N, C-alpha and C positions, 0 to 999 in steps of 0.2 A: 260284288264279285272281285273287282280289282282291289287287291289288298296288299300286294307287295310283290315286287318282282325280284327284289333282292334286298339284302339288308342295306339298302342304298347306302348305307354307311353311317355309322354313328358319327356325326360330325363333332369334332372336338373344338372347343374354343382355344385356339392355340395362341401363344404369345407372338407378338410381332417379331418378324425376322427378315433378313435380307432375302430377296427373291431367289438367289442362287442356292440358299440353304434348302429351299423346297425342291429344287432340281436334284439336289443330292439325295433326297429321299426316294427318288423313283427307281428303286431297286429292280423292278420288273423289266426295265429297258435292257439291262445286260443279262439278268438271270433267266429270262424267258426268250432270249435270242432275238429281241427286237432290233437292237442296234446293228446286229449282224445282218438282219433282214433288210436294213436300210441300204446295204450295198447293192441290193437288187431293185428296191422300190421304196418310195416314201409316200405313195398314195396320190401322186399328181393326176389331175383330171377326173378324179372320182368324187361324186357327190354322195354324202352320207346324211341321211335324214335322222334327226334325233326327235323322237316323240316323247315329250317330257313337259316340265313346268315352264319352259322358256329358256332362252339362251341370251346372255348379255354379250352381244357382239362387240361391245366397247371395251371389254376386258383387254388389257395390254397383250395378253398371250393369245388372244383370238383375233387380233387385228388382221383383216383381210380374209379370215376363215369363213365367216358366215356370209353366204352369197344369196340367201333367200329365206323367206319364212312366211308363216301364216298363223292365224289364231283360229283354231278349230272350235274354241269354246263360245265364241260370239260375245265375249265379255272383256277381252283383254286388248293387247296391242295388235292392230291390223297387220303390222309387218312381221309379227312373230319373233322379233329379235330381242324383246325385253322380257325379263322374267315376270310371270304373272302367277296367280293362284296363291294358295295358303302357304306353300313352302317353295318360293321361287328360286332358291339357291341351287336346287338339285340339278336342273338342266345345265347350268354353267359348269358345275363340277364334272358332269358327264362329258360335256363338250371339250373341256381342256384336257381331260384324260385321253380322249379319242384323237383330237386334232390340234392340240395346243402348239403354238409356234414359238413360245418363249418370247423374250423381248430384250432389247439392248439395255444395259445398265443406265440408270438415270443419274448416276454419280460417277462420272468418269475419273474423278480424282481419288475415288476409294480404291481399296485393294482389288486388283483385277480378278474377275471370276475365272474359274478353270475353263479351259477351252471346251466348247460344246462338242458333244459326240457327233453332231451333224451340223455342217456349215450352213444349212438352209434355215436354221432356227437361231433365235437370240441366245446369248449365254446365260441369261437369268430366267426365272419363272418356270412354268410347266411346259414341257414338250410332250405332245401326244404320241400315240403309237403310229399314227399316220399324219405327220406334220405338214404334208402338202395336200391333204384331202380338203374338200370343200364341205361346208356344213349347211344343211337345210334345217331350219328349226320349225317344228310343228308344235305350237304351244297349246297345251290342254289345261283346263281348269279342273284340277283333281285335288281331293283332300279336304274340301269344304264345299258347301252348297254353291253351285254356280249361279251368280246373279242373273245370268242370261237364260237360265233354265235348261240348258242343253246338258243331257246326262252323259256319263262316261260311255254308256253303251253306244251313243251316237258319235261322240268325239273320237274314240279310238279308230273305228273303221274310216271315218272321214279323214283322219290324219294319215292313215295308211294309203288311201287312194290319192290324196294330195301329194304325198311323197313320191309315189310311183309316177304320177302325171307330170311331176316337175323334175324328173331325171335322176332320182335317187337310184343308185345301184346297190346300196346297202341301207338298211333301216335298223336303227338301234332302239330297242324298247326296254328301258330299265324300269319297268313297271310290272306289277304282278298281282296275283289274287290268291285268296285262300281256297279257291275252288278249281278243280282240274277242268271243269266244264266252262264253256264260253257261250255267250248269247248267239243264237242262230243267226242273228243279224250281222255277225262278224264274218260269217263264212265267205260271202261274196268278196269282201275287201281283201282277205288273205289269199283267196283264190286268184283274185286279180293280180296281186303282187307275184304270185307263183307263175301265172301265165305270162307275165311281163318280165320274167327272169330276174327278179330282185331277191337278194339275200336278206333275210330277216333274222336278227340276233336278239335274243331276249334273256333277261336275268332269271335265274332259277328261284330266287327268293331266299330269305334268311330264316334259319331255324329259330333264332332267338326272337324274331319278329312274329313267330307263330306259324311260319311256313315249314312245317315238318316235311310235307310233300310239295312237290312242284305244282304251281297253280297256273291258270291261263293268264296271258297268252303263250306262256312257255310250254304248254302242253299241246299246242296246235301242230299237227304234222307238217313237216317242212321247215319249221322254225328251228334255228340252231340255238339250243338252250345251254346256258353257261352256269356251271356250279362254281363255288368259291373255295379258295385255298388259303391256308395261313402261311406264315413266313417260312415254315418248314416244308412247304409243298405237300402238305397233307390236307384232307378235307377240313374246312373250318367248322368248328363246333358251333360257333355263333352265326357266322356270316355265310351260310349256305343251306341247302335243303337237299332232298333226294327224290328220285323218280326215274322211271324208265325213259322219259323223254330227254334226259340230260345228254348232251352231245360231247362237251369238252369242259375242262376245268381251267380256271385262270385265277390270278391273285385277287383276294377279296379283303385282306387285312393290311393295315399299315399304308393305306392309299393316301394320296394328296391330290388336291385339285383347286381350281380357281373359283372365287365367289364373285357375284355382281359387285361392281365398284372397284375391282382391281385387287382384292385381297385373296388370301389363300386359307385352306383348311385341311386338317387331317380328317379322314373318314374311312369307312369300311363297309363291306357288303357286296352282294352280287350286282348291285346297281353299278359298281365300278368294274366288276369282272366283265360284264357285257361289252362296254365300250373298248376294252382292251382287245377282245376278240373281234369286234366290229372293225377296229383299226387294222387288224391283220387281214380281214376280208378285203378292206380297201386297198391294202398293199398288193394283194393278189390281183384284184380287178384292175389295178393300174398297170401291173406288169403284163397281164394277159387280158386285154379289153374284150376279147371275143369269147373268153371262157364262160361257160354257163354257170348259173347259180349252183346247181347240184355239184358241178365239178369243183367250184370254189369251196363249198362246204366239205366235200370229200377230201380236198387237199388239207384242210385244217384238222379234220378228225383222224384221217389216216396217218398223219405224221405226228399225232399226239403221243406222248410217252405213257405207256400203259401203267396204271396205278390201281391199287385195290385188288379186287378179284380179277383173275386173268380175263382179258377181253373186255367188252363193253359191260359196264355195271351201273347201277342206279346211284352211285355216289360220285364217281369221276367221269361217267360217260365212257368215251373211247380213251380218255386219258388226259394228261396234262399238256397244255398248249406249248408248242415249240415253234415259235415264229420263224426262226431261221430255216428249219426243215420244211415248213409250209411254203417258203419262197424258193428254196434251193433243191429240194429232193425230187427225184424222178418218181412221179405219182401216176400210176395207170388210170385211165379214164374209167368211169363207172356208167352204167346204163340208167341208174336212178339215184335220187337223192338219198344218201345214207340215213337221214333223219326223217324220212317219210315224205308224203305228198298230201296236201289238203284236198287236192282234186280227187284222189283215190278215196280218201276218207268220206268226202261228201257223196261220192258215187255209191258207197256202201251204206252209209248211215242216213243220208238225207234224200237219196234217190234223185239227185239234182241233174239238170241238163248242163253238162260242162263242155259242150261242143264249141262255144265261143267265149272269149273273155267277157266278163260281166261289166258293162259300162256304168258310170255314175248315174243314179236315178235322176230323171229330169225334174221330178217333183217329189216331195216327201209326203207320205200319208199323214193324216192328222193323228193317227194312233199307230203305235209300233206294230209292224206286220212281219211275218217270217220272210227271210230273204229268198229261201228256196222252197219250192212246193213239196207237199207231202212228206214232212219229216218223219223219220221212224224212231227218233230219240227225242225226249223232251228237251225244251229249251232250258239252258242252264239256269239254276236258281241260286240265290245267294245263300251262304251258310245261315243256319238258324240263329246263330249268335256271333257277335264280333270276335275276331281272333284275339285271344288274350295276349298274344305276343305282339300285337299291333296296337299299342295303346292309343295311337292317334287315329284309328280307323273311324270313318264317318260314313253314315248311310247317305248315299246321294241319289237323288232322282228316283225314277221308277225302277222297278226290278230290285230294289233294296240292295244296290251294289255297295260293297264295303271298299272304300278307297283310302289308301293311306300311303305314306312314304316313310321309308326308314332312313332317318338321318340322325346319327348320334355316335358318340365315340364308342368303339368296340369295348373299351375299358368300362365305360358306364354301363353298357349293355350286359357285360359279363357280371358286373356287380348286381345289377337288378335280377339277372337270371339266377344268381347263386344266393339271393336273399340278403345280400349285404346292404348296409345303409345306403339310401339313395343319395347321389350327389346332387348339387344344385342344378336346377333346370338349365338346359342349354338351348340356344336357339335352334329350332328345327329347320332343316333346309331341304327336305325332299319329300313333299307330300305327294300324293297320287302315286303313291308310292313308287318312288324311284327305288324300287326294290326295297322293300322294307318300308312299305307305305306307311306303317303306323308309327314308326319311330324315326323320322327324318333326322339325319345327322349331318 
């Protein structure tokens, strides 16, 4: 089922370069109003959980950013701060894009770097959208058979619950699937996050990775789903998908991020679009600590710049992200979450009892069991065959879940898509699909 949340980004093997040259590539900081939004907030005091392949907290641009972690797979690093899984680079790419702090130059005798747009971060390296936010890393084993035997159906809800219980006010999920449905066992965890007032942001997936339509968890009501844009601010042909659950659009091409060990890489995909929006959510929650999750999401979508068909549409959602407006505009309060409610969906489709938050089960049954009683819709099933756009898809555990991460250069992806000769294999970096589960880049 988990197949891709976004074109996690086709990772490119880039030539070595000075760290500040990577900073220069972060066009979205100015073009999408992020540097202007820093005049109001930089995300201080907000914990953002990243459910992914792990985060290398030792990367120079993440120094002091990772404040906690866990391994929900049962097979990796107990602290959750080291990359694990088949494509470990993905989580670090996401983390630096979301909350990178940059770093001071290691060569003081070299030509000085241009002044940083924000004095709270170093002049070199990657600076994230919310450079003062704190990261919680929930490491999952996705993209290859888990040696501990724990399936993705179990890992994802466990990661969501852990994030909520450890103080996350925003959860980023740059993972996705080829199916719009989700296991019934996920209902309670996403309901728990909703009842605890947590903003969940998910990648829409990548068309070139096989995700023509948005797949779960980006289809779950209440989740803010992010579609991808190219450099011209139009829907990306390769690094995006479409669906009625899309809430907002953000950059998905020409992205850059950090890799474990202190290096950097170019990438593309909605796996990168999601943390940009999660970062803006963190800026808002830092500025207004008491603002509810529905109001935070409404502030993002109501200030988005309309694109495509007038009003909300399945390509751009409510429109293109405008971080400055999201932090500075006068936005009326709403009575409900503009992207829906999992509680209401469960009430209608599962006939569940939603009177109280659902606690973590004290013990796990020996066999998978429905989370809520008397379901009226069948539990989600995996596609009959792997998504051809997700070459790295792997059937994992029970339920036949297809898990993959998209990591690969958008250029390479386009070549493959158009039938051009395939370039040499590049190291994959985002399995479990960090959006684009099958083709980590």
